[in-house]
Backbone as JSON Lines, residues from 0, in Angstrom:
{"i":0,"aa":"M","n":[0.86,-1.23,-0.05],"ca":[-0.05,-0.05,-0.06],"c":[0.9,1.22,-0.03]}
{"i":1,"aa":"N","n":[0.42,2.26,-0.58],"ca":[1.19,3.51,-0.87],"c":[1.32,4.17,0.65]}
{"i":2,"aa":"G","n":[2.36,4.79,0.82],"ca":[2.69,5.35,2.26],"c":[1.64,6.46,2.58]}
{"i":3,"aa":"I","n":[1.22,7.26,1.63],"ca":[0.27,8.29,1.79],"c":[-1.08,7.85,2.15]}
{"i":4,"aa":"I","n":[-1.46,6.79,1.42],"ca":[-2.71,6.07,1.58],"c":[-2.81,5.49,3.0]}
{"i":5,"aa":"Q","n":[-1.72,4.9,3.43],"ca":[-1.64,4.35,4.84],"c":[-1.69,5.45,5.99]}
{"i":6,"aa":"I","n":[-1.01,6.56,5.71],"ca":[-1.14,7.65,6.72],"c":[-2.53,8.17,6.87]}
{"i":7,"aa":"V","n":[-3.14,8.39,5.69],"ca":[-4.55,8.88,5.7],"c":[-5.55,7.94,6.33]}
{"i":8,"aa":"S","n":[-5.38,6.62,6.08],"ca":[-6.05,5.55,6.65],"c":[-5.97,5.62,8.15]}
{"i":9,"aa":"G","n":[-4.75,5.69,8.54],"ca":[-4.45,5.75,10.12],"c":[-5.12,6.98,10.7]}
{"i":10,"aa":"L","n":[-5.14,8.12,10.04],"ca":[-5.77,9.2,10.64],"c":[-7.24,9.08,10.65]}
{"i":11,"aa":"V","n":[-7.93,8.4,9.73],"ca":[-9.29,8.12,9.7],"c":[-9.66,7.14,10.8]}
{"i":12,"aa":"I","n":[-8.81,6.08,11.0],"ca":[-9.08,5.07,11.98],"c":[-8.92,5.68,13.41]}
{"i":13,"aa":"G","n":[-7.9,6.6,13.51],"ca":[-7.67,7.31,14.75],"c":[-8.86,8.2,15.12]}
{"i":14,"aa":"G","n":[-9.48,8.87,14.25],"ca":[-10.65,9.61,14.58],"c":[-11.84,8.72,15.01]}
{"i":15,"aa":"A","n":[-12.01,7.58,14.3],"ca":[-13.02,6.61,14.69],"c":[-12.69,6.05,16.14]}
{"i":16,"aa":"G","n":[-11.49,5.88,16.49],"ca":[-11.09,5.3,17.72],"c":[-11.36,6.36,18.77]}
{"i":17,"aa":"F","n":[-11.13,7.67,18.57],"ca":[-11.39,8.57,19.66],"c":[-12.87,8.66,19.83]}
{"i":18,"aa":"H","n":[-13.7,8.52,18.85],"ca":[-15.15,8.42,18.96],"c":[-15.69,7.17,19.74]}
{"i":19,"aa":"Q","n":[-14.93,6.08,19.52],"ca":[-15.36,4.72,20.05],"c":[-14.94,4.73,21.51]}
{"i":20,"aa":"I","n":[-13.93,5.41,22.01],"ca":[-13.55,5.37,23.4],"c":[-14.69,5.67,24.33]}
{"i":21,"aa":"S","n":[-15.51,6.67,23.89],"ca":[-16.69,6.91,24.73],"c":[-17.64,5.88,24.89]}
{"i":22,"aa":"V","n":[-17.77,4.95,23.91],"ca":[-18.72,3.84,23.88],"c":[-18.13,2.69,24.41]}
{"i":23,"aa":"D","n":[-17.02,2.29,23.97],"ca":[-16.31,1.06,24.42],"c":[-14.84,1.21,24.52]}
{"i":24,"aa":"P","n":[-14.21,1.59,25.66],"ca":[-12.88,1.94,25.82],"c":[-11.94,0.96,25.24]}
{"i":25,"aa":"I","n":[-12.15,-0.4,25.23],"ca":[-11.29,-1.39,24.71],"c":[-11.2,-1.3,23.2]}
{"i":26,"aa":"Q","n":[-12.33,-1.24,22.51],"ca":[-12.39,-1.11,21.09],"c":[-11.73,0.13,20.63]}
{"i":27,"aa":"G","n":[-11.89,1.27,21.49],"ca":[-11.29,2.6,21.08],"c":[-9.73,2.58,21.21]}
{"i":28,"aa":"A","n":[-9.3,1.96,22.24],"ca":[-7.89,1.78,22.37],"c":[-7.24,0.92,21.37]}
{"i":29,"aa":"C","n":[-7.87,-0.17,20.92],"ca":[-7.36,-0.98,19.85],"c":[-7.35,-0.2,18.48]}
{"i":30,"aa":"A","n":[-8.36,0.54,18.2],"ca":[-8.49,1.32,17.05],"c":[-7.28,2.42,17.06]}
{"i":31,"aa":"L","n":[-7.04,2.94,18.08],"ca":[-5.96,3.96,18.17],"c":[-4.59,3.35,18.06]}
{"i":32,"aa":"F","n":[-4.48,2.12,18.69],"ca":[-3.19,1.38,18.42],"c":[-2.99,1.12,16.91]}
{"i":33,"aa":"L","n":[-4.06,0.62,16.26],"ca":[-3.94,0.27,14.91],"c":[-3.68,1.55,14.06]}
{"i":34,"aa":"A","n":[-4.33,2.63,14.51],"ca":[-4.11,3.93,13.69],"c":[-2.61,4.34,13.82]}
{"i":35,"aa":"G","n":[-2.16,4.31,15.05],"ca":[-0.72,4.68,15.22],"c":[0.26,3.75,14.41]}
{"i":36,"aa":"F","n":[0.0,2.43,14.45],"ca":[0.76,1.47,13.65],"c":[0.68,1.82,12.15]}
{"i":37,"aa":"L","n":[-0.45,2.09,11.57],"ca":[-0.52,2.42,10.24],"c":[0.16,3.81,9.89]}
{"i":38,"aa":"V","n":[0.01,4.78,10.67],"ca":[0.7,6.07,10.45],"c":[2.19,5.82,10.48]}
{"i":39,"aa":"M","n":[2.75,5.11,11.58],"ca":[4.22,4.87,11.71],"c":[4.69,4.15,10.43]}
{"i":40,"aa":"I","n":[3.97,3.05,10.01],"ca":[4.51,2.29,8.83],"c":[4.4,3.14,7.52]}
{"i":41,"aa":"G","n":[3.37,4.0,7.5],"ca":[3.26,4.9,6.28],"c":[4.36,5.81,6.25]}
{"i":42,"aa":"F","n":[4.77,6.52,7.29],"ca":[5.89,7.33,7.39],"c":[7.16,6.71,7.04]}
{"i":43,"aa":"E","n":[7.35,5.45,7.54],"ca":[8.54,4.68,7.23],"c":[8.66,4.41,5.73]}
{"i":44,"aa":"K","n":[7.51,4.03,5.13],"ca":[7.56,3.83,3.64],"c":[7.98,5.06,2.95]}
{"i":45,"aa":"K","n":[7.37,6.25,3.36],"ca":[7.68,7.45,2.7],"c":[9.17,7.83,2.79]}
{"i":46,"aa":"L","n":[9.7,7.67,4.02],"ca":[11.15,7.96,4.3],"c":[12.08,6.92,3.57]}
{"i":47,"aa":"A","n":[11.66,5.75,3.31],"ca":[12.42,4.65,2.64],"c":[12.42,5.09,1.19]}
{"i":48,"aa":"A","n":[11.29,5.41,0.62],"ca":[11.17,5.92,-0.78],"c":[11.98,7.12,-1.12]}
{"i":49,"aa":"R","n":[12.03,8.07,-0.13],"ca":[12.78,9.31,-0.33],"c":[14.24,8.99,-0.33]}
{"i":50,"aa":"S","n":[14.69,8.12,0.63],"ca":[16.21,7.79,0.71],"c":[16.58,6.95,-0.53]}
{"i":51,"aa":"R","n":[15.63,6.17,-1.1],"ca":[16.06,5.32,-2.19],"c":[16.05,6.19,-3.41]}
{"i":52,"aa":"D","n":[15.34,7.27,-3.63],"ca":[15.29,8.1,-4.65],"c":[16.57,9.11,-4.66]}
{"i":53,"aa":"S","n":[17.04,9.43,-3.57],"ca":[18.18,10.4,-3.26],"c":[19.48,9.64,-3.73]}
{"i":54,"aa":"K","n":[19.55,8.35,-3.92],"ca":[20.81,7.67,-4.23],"c":[21.15,7.73,-5.64]}
């Protein structure tokens, strides 16, 4: 998956996670964890592509 798509997906899931915390804290925490993971991997892909292009 493209890094930008992964970052945007993570932000969307993070917003849903914040909303879900008020309803079910466990599901909200899991959604926030998944969102953080997606954003982290997306940024890593973008940095890897940038360093690969600079060589």
